Backbone as a chain_set.jsonl record, in Angstrom:
{"seq": "XXXXXXXXXXXXXXXXXXXXXXXXXXXXXXXXXXXXXXXXXXXXXXXXXXXXXXXXXXXXXXXXXXXXXXXXXXXXXXXXXXXXXXXXXXXXXXXXXXXXXXXXXXXXXXXXXXXXXXXXXXXXXXXXXXXXXXXXXXXXXXXXXXXXXXXXXXXXXXXXXXXXXXXXXXXXXXXXXXXXXXXXXXXXXXXXXXXXXXXXXXXXXXXXXXXXX", "coords": {"N": [[10.001, -7.959, 18.35], [10.046, -6.092, 15.604], [9.839, -6.524, 11.913], [11.245, -4.494, 9.143], [11.356, -2.428, 6.671], [15.035, -2.403, 6.41], [16.661, 0.398, 7.348], [15.313, 2.807, 8.549], [15.513, 5.392, 7.121], [13.984, 7.971, 5.117], [13.035, 8.133, 1.598], [13.608, 9.466, -1.733], [12.327, 11.956, -4.215], [11.049, 10.489, -6.608], [11.643, 7.505, -6.1], [11.087, 4.486, -4.436], [9.633, 3.244, -1.426], [9.589, -0.028, 0.818], [7.652, -0.176, 3.142], [7.407, -3.038, 5.64], [5.246, -3.5, 7.283], [5.018, -6.12, 9.621], [3.033, -8.992, 10.877], [3.718, -9.346, 14.708], [7.365, -10.19, 15.393], [8.75, -12.69, 17.32], [11.189, -12.59, 18.819], [13.211, -14.589, 18.091], [13.367, -15.437, 16.058], [14.884, -16.79, 13.06], [17.396, -15.07, 11.399], [18.546, -16.025, 8.84], [15.844, -17.091, 7.615], [15.037, -14.446, 6.531], [14.139, -13.402, 3.334], [15.916, -11.382, 1.341], [15.083, -8.857, -0.595], [14.795, -6.98, -3.651], [14.1, -3.301, -4.555], [13.706, -0.889, -6.713], [14.401, 2.5, -8.378], [13.33, 3.989, -12.235], [15.495, 5.595, -12.223], [17.491, 3.593, -11.583], [18.093, 3.334, -9.432], [18.508, 1.879, -6.554], [17.712, 0.175, -3.31], [17.653, -1.712, -0.569], [15.553, -3.608, 0.876], [14.385, -5.796, 3.94], [12.17, -9.037, 4.518], [10.215, -10.885, 6.793], [9.656, -14.426, 5.551], [8.445, -15.909, 7.223], [5.528, -15.474, 8.273], [3.948, -14.374, 11.972], [1.779, -14.94, 14.434], [-0.213, -12.196, 16.517], [-1.445, -10.24, 19.468], [-3.915, -7.858, 18.338], [-3.519, -5.068, 19.788], [-0.536, -5.3, 20.437], [0.296, -4.705, 17.221], [-1.084, -2.631, 16.626], [0.245, -0.715, 18.292], [2.873, -0.821, 17.238], [2.371, 0.11, 15.291], [1.655, 2.682, 15.257], [3.913, 3.858, 16.747], [5.713, 3.711, 14.768], [4.177, 5.374, 12.968], [3.892, 8.017, 14.157], [6.938, 8.536, 14.742], [8.904, 8.198, 12.59], [6.982, 9.29, 10.708], [5.24, 11.175, 10.916], [5.192, 13.898, 9.594], [4.087, 13.424, 7.362], [1.223, 12.815, 4.703], [-1.077, 10.742, 5.176], [-2.251, 8.177, 3.792], [-4.709, 5.855, 3.108], [-5.729, 2.707, 2.051], [-8.073, 0.535, 0.646], [-10.235, -2.979, -0.856], [-12.928, -4.688, -2.284], [-14.86, -7.717, -2.49], [-17.388, -9.026, -3.984], [-19.774, -11.171, -5.241], [-21.397, -10.052, -6.666], [-20.582, -7.106, -6.969], [-17.88, -5.364, -7.207], [-15.324, -3.192, -5.642], [-13.285, -0.75, -4.453], [-11.637, 1.923, -2.554], [-9.855, 4.744, -1.045], [-8.718, 7.278, 1.627], [-7.681, 9.39, 3.588], [-7.408, 11.424, 6.187], [-8.64, 13.943, 5.354], [-9.991, 13.796, 3.573], [-11.631, 10.977, 1.074], [-12.85, 8.554, -0.642], [-14.731, 7.138, -2.85], [-15.112, 3.608, -4.838], [-16.74, 2.414, -7.626], [-16.104, -0.591, -9.7], [-16.264, -2.597, -12.933], [-18.229, -6.636, -12.326], [-16.514, -8.372, -12.783], [-14.134, -7.85, -12.15], [-11.029, -8.492, -11.64], [-9.13, -9.538, -7.92], [-6.506, -8.342, -7.115], [-7.184, -6.478, -9.577], [-8.527, -4.008, -8.407], [-7.447, -3.74, -6.275], [-4.36, -2.872, -6.834], [-5.445, -0.771, -8.399], [-6.53, 0.907, -6.297], [-4.626, 1.681, -5.021], [-3.176, 3.225, -6.39], [-5.233, 5.206, -7.159], [-4.844, 6.664, -4.762], [-2.216, 7.304, -4.528], [-2.308, 9.196, -6.573], [-4.154, 11.075, -5.646], [-2.723, 11.898, -3.644], [-1.184, 13.154, -5.154], [-2.213, 15.685, -5.695], [-2.724, 17.055, -3.188], [-1.416, 19.727, -0.628], [0.803, 18.463, 0.152], [3.66, 17.216, 0.607], [5.175, 14.902, 0.911], [3.917, 12.019, 0.995], [2.172, 8.786, 2.321], [1.435, 5.68, 1.517], [-0.568, 3.42, 2.879], [-1.553, 0.369, 2.93], [-3.558, -2.98, 3.094], [-2.918, -4.638, 1.362], [-0.966, -6.973, 0.327], [0.146, -8.283, -2.145], [-0.269, -6.472, -4.559], [1.5, -4.225, -3.34], [4.093, -5.955, -3.383], [4.007, -6.197, -6.413], [4.47, -3.471, -6.983], [6.838, -3.167, -6.048], [8.666, -4.646, -7.949], [11.431, -4.248, -10.633], [11.208, -4.41, -13.248], [8.342, -3.892, -14.187], [5.705, -6.199, -15.72], [3.133, -5.771, -15.274], [0.13, -3.527, -16.534], [-0.7, -1.619, -14.687], [0.82, -1.561, -12.868], [3.281, -0.08, -14.113], [2.171, 2.408, -15.071], [1.784, 3.108, -11.962], [4.386, 3.018, -11.317], [5.727, 5.058, -13.222], [4.136, 7.258, -12.593], [5.056, 8.389, -9.673], [8.103, 8.28, -10.28], [8.153, 10.153, -11.794], [7.015, 12.247, -9.928], [8.087, 15.568, -7.718], [7.423, 15.161, -5.145], [8.15, 12.674, -2.119], [6.833, 10.02, -1.788], [5.267, 7.206, -0.375], [5.496, 3.662, 0.774], [3.471, 1.907, 2.45], [2.989, -1.415, 4.749], [0.425, -3.125, 5.957], [-1.018, -5.618, 8.243], [-4.48, -6.724, 7.588], [-7.466, -5.76, 8.958], [-6.7, -5.96, 12.439], [-7.753, -3.725, 13.985], [-6.52, -0.827, 13.518], [-7.13, 2.137, 13.263], [-7.299, 3.93, 10.842], [-7.298, 1.872, 8.64], [-9.836, 0.259, 9.138], [-11.751, 2.645, 9.206], [-10.988, 3.005, 6.138], [-11.45, 0.167, 4.949], [-14.361, -0.163, 5.424], [-15.359, 2.254, 3.832], [-14.827, 0.768, 1.213], [-16.273, -1.475, 1.477], [-19.1, -0.851, 1.262], [-19.426, -0.288, -1.755], [-21.845, -0.523, -2.765], [-23.11, 1.767, -2.446], [-21.994, 3.353, -4.319], [-22.929, 4.951, -7.574], [-22.014, 5.966, -9.769], [-20.576, 4.08, -12.361], [-16.899, 3.079, -12.352], [-15.41, 2.365, -15.284], [-12.445, 0.894, -15.48], [-9.632, -1.006, -16.48], [-10.399, -4.852, -16.347], [-9.079, -6.532, -15.99], [-5.539, -6.937, -16.03], [-3.407, -5.995, -18.293], [-0.192, -8.097, -19.889], [2.679, -5.764, -20.766]], "CA": [[10.89, -7.66, 17.098], [8.642, -5.5, 14.427], [10.796, -6.627, 10.635], [10.838, -3.202, 8.585], [12.575, -2.275, 5.109], [15.452, -2.17, 6.411], [16.501, 1.316, 7.928], [14.435, 4.067, 8.338], [15.723, 6.666, 6.337], [13.31, 8.313, 3.98], [13.275, 8.649, 0.08], [13.627, 10.862, -2.497], [11.687, 12.043, -5.273], [11.621, 9.953, -7.303], [12.122, 6.418, -5.541], [10.374, 3.622, -3.467], [10.147, 2.082, 0.108], [7.69, -0.153, 0.657], [7.983, -0.202, 4.994], [6.53, -3.798, 5.967], [4.624, -3.694, 9.17], [4.322, -7.347, 9.593], [2.85, -9.234, 12.858], [4.611, -9.38, 15.232], [7.795, -11.259, 14.83], [9.579, -12.968, 17.994], [13.276, -11.917, 18.901], [14.05, -16.029, 18.062], [13.602, -15.226, 14.234], [15.799, -16.805, 12.391], [17.546, -14.355, 10.365], [18.63, -16.793, 7.927], [14.815, -17.185, 7.028], [14.406, -13.726, 6.047], [14.175, -12.999, 1.802], [16.326, -10.042, 0.572], [14.116, -8.274, -1.498], [15.738, -5.237, -3.812], [13.462, -2.372, -5.434], [14.408, 0.11, -8.321], [13.31, 3.281, -9.875], [13.311, 3.845, -12.922], [16.585, 6.397, -12.515], [18.031, 2.439, -11.701], [18.607, 3.537, -7.615], [18.588, 0.399, -5.683], [16.954, -0.073, -2.287], [17.133, -3.062, -0.31], [14.708, -4.175, 2.523], [14.501, -7.351, 4.258], [11.053, -9.259, 5.291], [10.154, -11.79, 6.982], [9.302, -15.042, 4.986], [7.287, -16.355, 7.503], [4.289, -14.514, 9.004], [3.82, -14.64, 13.21], [0.656, -14.246, 14.973], [0.077, -11.446, 17.304], [-2.329, -9.757, 19.646], [-4.001, -5.71, 18.087], [-3.006, -4.471, 20.452], [0.844, -5.038, 19.318], [0.318, -4.527, 16.11], [-0.999, -1.244, 17.24], [0.712, -0.401, 19.458], [4.054, -1.066, 16.517], [1.829, 0.773, 14.338], [1.669, 3.959, 15.7], [5.092, 4.296, 17.305], [6.18, 4.101, 13.381], [3.396, 6.79, 12.069], [4.457, 9.646, 15.199], [8.002, 8.498, 15.241], [8.807, 8.27, 11.605], [6.058, 10.265, 9.606], [4.32, 12.023, 11.218], [4.394, 14.858, 8.787], [3.376, 12.771, 5.775], [0.332, 12.571, 4.839], [-1.224, 9.518, 5.363], [-3.22, 7.397, 2.846], [-4.75, 4.548, 3.262], [-6.348, 1.592, 0.624], [-9.338, -1.254, 0.517], [-10.818, -3.585, -1.884], [-13.833, -5.338, -2.128], [-15.045, -7.822, -3.855], [-18.36, -10.13, -3.354], [-20.753, -11.635, -6.37], [-22.323, -9.017, -7.481], [-19.498, -6.74, -6.778], [-16.227, -5.065, -6.682], [-15.114, -1.328, -5.547], [-11.832, 0.173, -3.494], [-11.577, 2.881, -1.752], [-8.953, 5.172, 0.011], [-8.882, 7.333, 2.729], [-7.055, 10.355, 4.93], [-7.96, 12.355, 7.234], [-8.894, 15.02, 4.686], [-10.772, 13.286, 1.509], [-11.974, 9.624, 1.08], [-13.409, 8.701, -1.701], [-15.428, 5.304, -3.642], [-14.954, 3.394, -6.672], [-16.81, 0.853, -8.335], [-15.835, -1.879, -10.551], [-17.233, -4.277, -13.153], [-18.781, -7.837, -11.474], [-15.743, -9.866, -13.168], [-13.109, -7.098, -11.799], [-10.302, -8.905, -9.945], [-8.757, -8.667, -6.329], [-5.405, -7.626, -7.613], [-7.605, -5.428, -10.404], [-9.491, -3.666, -6.958], [-5.913, -3.51, -4.87], [-3.939, -1.357, -8.047], [-6.26, 0.201, -8.851], [-6.42, 1.709, -5.55], [-2.608, 2.463, -4.423], [-3.263, 3.994, -7.616], [-5.986, 6.281, -7.267], [-4.589, 6.965, -3.529], [-1.281, 8.113, -5.214], [-2.424, 10.385, -7.666], [-5.355, 11.609, -4.456], [-1.783, 12.411, -2.718], [-0.597, 13.993, -6.256], [-2.833, 16.511, -5.926], [-2.994, 17.49, -1.967], [0.178, 20.254, -0.954], [1.721, 17.808, 1.175], [4.929, 17.186, -0.105], [5.585, 13.82, 1.638], [2.799, 10.76, 1.213], [2.279, 7.856, 2.73], [0.41, 4.913, 1.472], [-0.999, 1.932, 3.521], [-2.349, -0.745, 2.469], [-3.441, -4.248, 3.32], [-2.655, -5.6, -0.207], [0.581, -7.625, -0.228], [0.248, -8.654, -3.543], [-0.211, -5.193, -5.31], [2.778, -4.002, -2.805], [5.081, -6.94, -3.937], [4.078, -6.009, -7.658], [5.09, -2.42, -7.217], [8.921, -3.2, -5.872], [9.287, -5.155, -8.779], [12.233, -4.11, -11.042], [10.691, -4.473, -14.079], [6.744, -4.529, -14.706], [4.804, -6.28, -17.097], [1.339, -5.419, -15.416], [0.338, -2.178, -17.093], [-1.323, -0.828, -13.887], [2.079, -0.855, -12.214], [3.891, 0.481, -14.55], [1.727, 3.512, -14.755], [2.59, 4.027, -10.562], [5.899, 3.42, -11.262], [5.694, 6.828, -13.839], [3.417, 8.503, -11.334], [5.789, 8.568, -9.303], [8.893, 8.861, -10.912], [7.542, 11.479, -11.942], [6.7, 14.056, -9.275], [9.103, 15.698, -7.05], [7.085, 14.727, -4.043], [8.062, 12.069, -1.819], [5.817, 8.965, -1.546], [6.464, 5.671, 0.698], [4.475, 2.815, 0.824], [3.689, 0.863, 4.119], [2.387, -2.793, 4.714], [0.161, -3.62, 7.395], [-1.894, -6.317, 8.467], [-5.803, -6.034, 8.53], [-8.884, -6.443, 10.724], [-6.508, -5.293, 13.087], [-8.105, -2.804, 14.547], [-5.9, 0.288, 13.005], [-8.331, 3.021, 13.15], [-7.24, 4.167, 10.124], [-7.558, 0.969, 8.252], [-11.21, -0.089, 9.524], [-12.616, 3.206, 8.086], [-11.573, 2.004, 4.503], [-12.244, -0.861, 4.689], [-16.159, -0.24, 5.728], [-15.424, 2.659, 2.986], [-15.022, 0.046, 0.077], [-17.485, -2.627, 1.561], [-19.633, 0.59, 1.06], [-19.45, 0.245, -3.147], [-23.055, -0.628, -3.356], [-24.141, 3.089, -2.668], [-21.128, 4.036, -5.575], [-23.924, 4.799, -8.772], [-21.293, 6.059, -11.091], [-19.679, 2.517, -12.293], [-15.695, 3.452, -13.337], [-14.614, 1.41, -16.159], [-11.431, 0.168, -15.491], [-9.889, -2.945, -16.903], [-11.127, -5.411, -15.347], [-7.955, -7.523, -16.278], [-3.991, -6.442, -16.087], [-2.357, -6.786, -20.031], [1.324, -7.308, -19.867], [3.029, -4.993, -21.541]], "C": [[9.705, -7.214, 15.973], [10.203, -5.485, 12.981], [10.112, -5.875, 9.907], [11.141, -3.424, 7.337], [13.652, -2.362, 5.404], [15.155, -0.119, 7.279], [15.705, 2.779, 7.814], [14.361, 5.247, 7.619], [14.835, 6.622, 5.088], [13.668, 8.333, 2.779], [13.442, 9.434, -0.571], [12.639, 11.087, -3.245], [11.946, 11.257, -5.892], [11.245, 7.851, -7.477], [10.927, 5.958, -5.322], [10.638, 2.63, -2.749], [9.625, 1.487, 0.002], [8.512, -1.207, 2.484], [7.182, -1.813, 5.152], [5.547, -3.714, 7.288], [3.959, -5.131, 9.685], [3.57, -7.723, 11.228], [3.395, -9.873, 13.473], [5.431, -10.417, 15.23], [8.075, -11.859, 16.572], [10.863, -12.886, 17.901], [14.176, -13.607, 18.618], [14.118, -15.947, 16.565], [14.823, -15.605, 13.464], [16.323, -15.645, 11.766], [18.28, -14.826, 9.062], [16.912, -17.548, 7.021], [14.365, -16.668, 6.89], [14.706, -13.923, 4.797], [15.202, -11.488, 1.868], [15.098, -9.837, -0.688], [15.025, -6.73, -2.753], [14.479, -4.3, -4.64], [14.301, -1.271, -6.164], [13.21, 0.819, -8.988], [13.679, 3.312, -10.826], [14.993, 4.646, -13.319], [17.944, 5.264, -11.403], [19.248, 2.68, -10.13], [17.739, 2.442, -6.895], [18.291, 0.668, -4.611], [16.336, -1.307, -2.185], [16.716, -3.262, 1.524], [14.213, -5.841, 2.578], [12.397, -7.75, 4.551], [10.901, -10.532, 5.358], [9.705, -13.214, 6.458], [8.211, -15.996, 5.82], [6.598, -15.152, 8.689], [4.148, -15.346, 10.913], [2.133, -13.764, 13.151], [1.033, -13.08, 16.151], [-1.318, -11.235, 18.161], [-2.512, -8.356, 18.413], [-3.622, -5.798, 18.87], [-0.889, -4.172, 20.36], [1.205, -4.103, 18.421], [-0.117, -2.997, 16.544], [-0.711, -0.395, 17.247], [2.158, 0.109, 18.331], [4.049, 0.294, 15.246], [1.828, 2.245, 14.632], [2.559, 5.287, 16.299], [5.762, 4.526, 15.662], [5.952, 5.751, 13.116], [4.133, 7.8, 13.209], [6.083, 9.74, 15.111], [9.082, 8.947, 13.473], [8.412, 8.886, 10.179], [5.12, 10.402, 9.611], [4.369, 13.322, 10.611], [4.115, 14.451, 7.359], [2.312, 12.877, 6.038], [-0.47, 10.764, 4.216], [-2.15, 9.187, 4.785], [-3.844, 6.457, 2.828], [-6.221, 4.038, 2.262], [-7.124, 0.565, 1.424], [-9.742, -1.44, -0.767], [-11.772, -3.875, -1.16], [-14.397, -5.969, -3.206], [-16.257, -9.295, -3.302], [-19.169, -10.672, -4.979], [-20.844, -10.99, -6.999], [-21.778, -7.54, -7.688], [-17.994, -6.198, -6.368], [-16.202, -3.758, -6.427], [-13.821, -1.783, -4.588], [-12.768, 1.504, -3.226], [-9.761, 4.064, -1.711], [-9.517, 6.03, 0.903], [-8.361, 7.819, 3.712], [-8.032, 10.884, 5.762], [-8.949, 13.296, 6.628], [-9.894, 14.582, 3.972], [-10.415, 11.855, 1.731], [-12.621, 9.72, -0.055], [-13.81, 6.997, -2.556], [-14.988, 4.734, -4.772], [-15.638, 2.102, -6.646], [-16.594, -0.212, -9.755], [-17.071, -2.36, -11.495], [-17.401, -5.636, -12.519], [-17.025, -8.684, -11.727], [-14.112, -8.738, -12.76], [-12.701, -7.934, -11.072], [-10.005, -8.369, -8.795], [-8.357, -7.298, -7.444], [-6.003, -6.206, -8.871], [-7.755, -4.205, -9.076], [-7.895, -3.092, -6.052], [-5.264, -2.359, -5.54], [-4.46, -0.852, -7.739], [-6.581, 1.152, -7.177], [-5.479, 2.413, -4.387], [-2.95, 3.204, -6.003], [-4.011, 5.753, -7.917], [-5.634, 7.38, -5.436], [-3.436, 7.943, -4.117], [-1.928, 9.474, -5.951], [-3.11, 11.606, -6.97], [-4.128, 13.089, -3.947], [-1.17, 13.895, -3.723], [-0.94, 15.497, -5.857], [-3.075, 17.519, -4.542], [-1.179, 18.477, -1.754], [1.081, 19.632, -0.137], [2.607, 17.319, -0.106], [5.618, 15.555, 0.408], [4.299, 12.802, 1.616], [3.176, 9.631, 1.687], [1.191, 7.1, 2.793], [0.45, 3.436, 1.713], [-1.959, 1.182, 3.536], [-1.992, -2.057, 2.948], [-3.347, -5.295, 2.631], [-0.981, -6.022, -0.509], [0.88, -7.724, -1.713], [0.939, -8.019, -4.531], [1.218, -4.243, -4.775], [3.63, -4.798, -3.561], [4.835, -6.448, -5.895], [4.806, -4.497, -7.553], [6.456, -2.134, -7.065], [8.961, -3.872, -6.991], [10.284, -4.17, -10.174], [11.62, -3.534, -12.119], [9.615, -5.017, -14.525], [6.027, -4.832, -15.529], [3.329, -5.879, -16.525], [1.378, -3.764, -16.005], [-0.183, -0.984, -15.833], [0.085, -0.366, -12.933], [3.018, -0.436, -12.375], [3.663, 1.822, -14.572], [2.0, 4.169, -13.102], [3.827, 3.915, -10.927], [6.377, 4.578, -11.814], [5.055, 7.288, -12.87], [4.813, 9.293, -10.386], [7.564, 8.559, -9.096], [8.377, 9.826, -11.278], [7.208, 12.997, -11.687], [7.91, 14.485, -8.582], [8.737, 15.305, -5.306], [7.408, 13.223, -3.65], [6.91, 10.841, -0.843], [6.441, 7.238, -1.383], [5.349, 4.526, 0.714], [4.272, 1.983, 2.288], [2.953, -0.378, 4.025], [1.57, -2.689, 5.626], [-1.202, -4.729, 7.354], [-3.418, -6.265, 8.772], [-6.575, -7.017, 9.209], [-7.352, -6.681, 11.338], [-6.407, -4.76, 14.266], [-7.38, -1.021, 14.302], [-6.924, 0.933, 12.892], [-8.546, 3.072, 11.277], [-7.362, 3.126, 8.555], [-8.978, 0.174, 7.957], [-12.001, 0.766, 8.705], [-12.447, 2.963, 6.599], [-11.887, 1.076, 4.85], [-14.099, -1.097, 4.739], [-16.126, 0.886, 4.534], [-15.829, 1.824, 1.56], [-15.818, -0.77, 0.265], [-19.172, -2.313, 0.834], [-19.96, 0.147, -0.651], [-20.823, 0.339, -3.706], [-23.799, 0.783, -3.554], [-22.909, 3.686, -3.738], [-22.502, 3.686, -7.039], [-23.241, 4.83, -10.074], [-20.314, 4.521, -11.425], [-18.137, 2.672, -13.085], [-15.189, 2.256, -14.001], [-13.478, 1.165, -16.286], [-11.334, -0.72, -15.975], [-10.087, -3.85, -15.7], [-10.055, -6.865, -15.575], [-6.596, -6.495, -16.506], [-3.402, -6.289, -17.45], [-1.36, -6.696, -19.325], [1.524, -6.32, -20.687], [4.091, -5.873, -21.953]], "O": [[8.732, -7.88, 15.621], [11.202, -4.767, 13.016], [8.903, -6.01, 9.719], [11.201, -4.569, 6.888], [14.094, -2.539, 4.269], [14.104, 0.434, 7.604], [15.709, 3.585, 6.883], [13.376, 5.977, 7.503], [14.803, 5.721, 4.25], [14.866, 8.597, 2.679], [13.466, 10.523, 0.002], [11.74, 10.284, -2.999], [13.148, 11.007, -5.979], [10.833, 7.178, -8.421], [9.882, 6.494, -5.692], [11.331, 1.626, -2.919], [8.76, 1.703, -0.847], [9.268, -2.137, 2.766], [6.069, -1.727, 4.635], [5.837, -4.38, 8.282], [2.794, -5.298, 10.044], [3.55, -7.073, 12.273], [3.714, -11.003, 13.107], [4.941, -11.541, 15.121], [7.311, -11.193, 17.271], [11.534, -13.121, 16.896], [15.368, -13.806, 18.849], [15.054, -16.484, 15.972], [15.71, -14.778, 13.251], [15.348, -14.949, 11.482], [18.595, -13.962, 8.244], [16.929, -18.317, 6.06], [13.171, -16.962, 6.837], [15.658, -14.699, 4.71], [14.881, -10.608, 2.668], [14.499, -10.64, -1.403], [15.683, -5.763, -2.369], [13.93, -4.978, -5.508], [15.493, -1.01, -6.004], [12.152, 0.55, -9.557], [14.691, 2.613, -10.877], [15.601, 4.408, -14.362], [18.883, 5.717, -10.749], [20.42, 2.407, -9.872], [16.518, 2.327, -6.793], [18.572, 1.862, -4.503], [15.428, -1.89, -2.777], [17.215, -3.145, 2.644], [13.863, -6.678, 1.746], [11.55, -6.872, 4.721], [11.226, -11.328, 4.478], [8.906, -13.466, 7.36], [7.337, -16.67, 5.276], [7.05, -14.373, 9.528], [4.231, -16.56, 11.099], [1.585, -12.851, 12.532], [2.155, -12.963, 16.644], [-2.304, -11.868, 17.782], [-1.569, -7.916, 17.755], [-3.105, -6.906, 19.014], [-0.248, -3.126, 20.257], [1.963, -3.137, 18.503], [0.816, -2.233, 16.789], [-1.017, 0.617, 16.616], [2.562, 1.263, 18.474], [4.884, 0.986, 14.663], [2.185, 2.89, 13.646], [2.424, 6.507, 16.399], [6.312, 5.607, 15.45], [6.675, 6.745, 13.054], [5.141, 8.354, 12.771], [6.609, 10.827, 15.353], [9.831, 9.922, 13.404], [9.006, 8.991, 9.106], [4.201, 10.079, 8.86], [3.517, 14.076, 11.08], [3.958, 15.212, 6.404], [1.952, 13.027, 7.206], [-0.334, 10.043, 3.227], [-3.177, 9.798, 5.078], [-3.154, 5.752, 2.091], [-7.239, 4.637, 1.916], [-6.873, -0.02, 2.478], [-9.726, -0.595, -1.663], [-11.887, -3.651, 0.045], [-14.561, -5.519, -4.34], [-16.013, -10.217, -2.525], [-18.604, -10.093, -5.907], [-20.39, -11.142, -8.133], [-22.378, -6.784, -8.454], [-17.24, -6.562, -5.466], [-17.065, -3.068, -6.971], [-13.534, -2.899, -4.155], [-13.901, 1.903, -3.497], [-8.783, 3.872, -2.434], [-10.704, 5.841, 1.17], [-8.335, 7.179, 4.763], [-9.243, 10.695, 5.875], [-10.009, 13.509, 7.216], [-10.815, 15.389, 3.851], [-9.403, 11.441, 2.296], [-12.973, 10.807, -0.514], [-13.079, 6.014, -2.68], [-14.484, 5.411, -5.668], [-15.375, 1.082, -6.01], [-17.348, -0.18, -10.728], [-18.259, -2.501, -11.206], [-16.322, -5.877, -11.977], [-16.523, -9.441, -10.896], [-13.045, -9.11, -13.249], [-13.312, -8.356, -10.09], [-10.31, -7.232, -8.433], [-8.862, -6.342, -8.033], [-5.361, -5.165, -9.004], [-6.755, -3.495, -8.969], [-7.653, -2.091, -5.377], [-5.393, -1.192, -5.169], [-4.254, -0.232, -6.695], [-6.922, 2.319, -7.375], [-5.564, 3.199, -3.444], [-2.137, 4.128, -6.011], [-3.659, 6.8, -8.461], [-6.116, 8.473, -5.137], [-3.619, 9.158, -4.196], [-1.815, 10.641, -5.575], [-2.93, 12.773, -7.316], [-4.263, 14.31, -3.869], [-0.867, 15.037, -3.377], [-0.077, 16.365, -5.725], [-3.55, 18.641, -4.717], [-0.138, 18.192, -2.346], [2.088, 20.214, 0.266], [2.341, 17.129, -1.293], [6.771, 15.328, 0.04], [3.593, 13.022, 2.6], [4.356, 9.292, 1.596], [0.226, 7.289, 3.533], [1.089, 2.545, 1.154], [-3.054, 1.321, 4.08], [-0.853, -2.451, 3.201], [-3.549, -6.473, 2.927], [-0.138, -5.548, -1.27], [1.847, -7.21, -2.275], [1.95, -8.324, -5.162], [1.912, -3.645, -5.597], [3.986, -4.241, -4.599], [5.889, -6.466, -6.531], [5.869, -4.441, -8.172], [7.131, -1.269, -7.624], [10.055, -3.414, -7.321], [9.588, -3.291, -10.682], [11.425, -2.319, -12.131], [9.531, -6.115, -15.076], [5.541, -3.955, -16.243], [2.418, -5.685, -17.33], [2.337, -2.994, -15.945], [-0.085, 0.234, -15.984], [0.341, 0.739, -12.453], [3.827, -0.223, -11.472], [4.565, 2.583, -14.221], [2.324, 5.34, -12.909], [4.468, 4.961, -10.821], [7.265, 5.212, -11.245], [5.794, 7.918, -12.114], [5.311, 10.415, -10.49], [8.158, 8.775, -8.04], [8.183, 10.485, -10.256], [7.123, 14.064, -12.294], [8.894, 13.78, -8.806], [9.593, 15.194, -4.429], [7.111, 12.377, -4.494], [6.438, 10.877, 0.293], [7.325, 6.513, -1.841], [4.184, 4.917, 0.635], [5.198, 1.566, 2.984], [2.17, -0.403, 3.076], [2.031, -1.916, 6.466], [-2.16, -4.639, 6.586], [-3.801, -5.887, 9.879], [-6.544, -8.15, 9.688], [-6.712, -7.575, 10.785], [-5.636, -4.94, 15.209], [-7.837, -0.103, 14.983], [-7.855, 0.332, 12.355], [-9.435, 2.562, 10.595], [-7.502, 3.692, 7.471], [-9.248, -0.393, 6.898], [-12.736, 0.356, 7.807], [-13.405, 2.755, 5.855], [-13.062, 1.118, 5.217], [-14.806, -1.958, 4.216], [-17.104, 0.594, 3.846], [-16.84, 2.078, 0.904], [-16.387, -1.1, -0.776], [-19.995, -3.016, 0.249], [-21.165, 0.339, -0.814], [-21.12, 0.973, -4.718], [-24.687, 1.041, -4.367], [-23.131, 4.885, -3.907], [-22.886, 2.57, -7.389], [-23.505, 4.196, -11.095], [-19.47, 4.081, -10.645], [-18.09, 2.433, -14.291], [-14.647, 1.312, -13.426], [-13.182, 1.162, -17.481], [-12.277, -1.486, -16.178], [-9.969, -3.634, -14.494], [-10.381, -8.021, -15.305], [-6.69, -5.418, -17.094], [-2.349, -6.91, -17.305], [-1.172, -5.862, -18.44], [0.584, -5.934, -21.382], [4.865, -5.53, -22.847]]}, "num_chains": 1, "name": "protein.A"}
């Protein structure tokens, strides 16, 4: 049983939807243990989705199979863009990757994980807007960043900017959460790119913390 963001009907331009590809959830999962969330765009159009309150383990094969089934069935005509981040004691970076292009970014060493996660998603959206595709799927393992994006009235500046980018474009932009390190090729590729931050010569001077509005 795969817990997703409700019916897989796609949203229109200016709306947000998060599809949660959870680790395999047994069919006996108690529905009462699920939490309901609402996501809202600036036009006050609400969408409901469900996310299991418990995360279950599974084999990588099941996760990859479910993931591929969803992509081929519901997002085949989308431009798939993956995001990832990397943080060590001396370096912080992030990356995005699609079938046509990829890019690494380096942040100041004191940048937080959340900053790297949200900047990766923002840059991926900006790249998606620059492509010819009118349908963009952002695929990320940064659950905290995706949950922040689904907030109705974000207080974080970068999340607020992401909302503005989404609601100001004619393109359809959707999001999918995937578990990290489960053998999904696109996710593994972008993880490698993010961990190669030492190869980036130019420092991207983003905010090291995200100010509240």
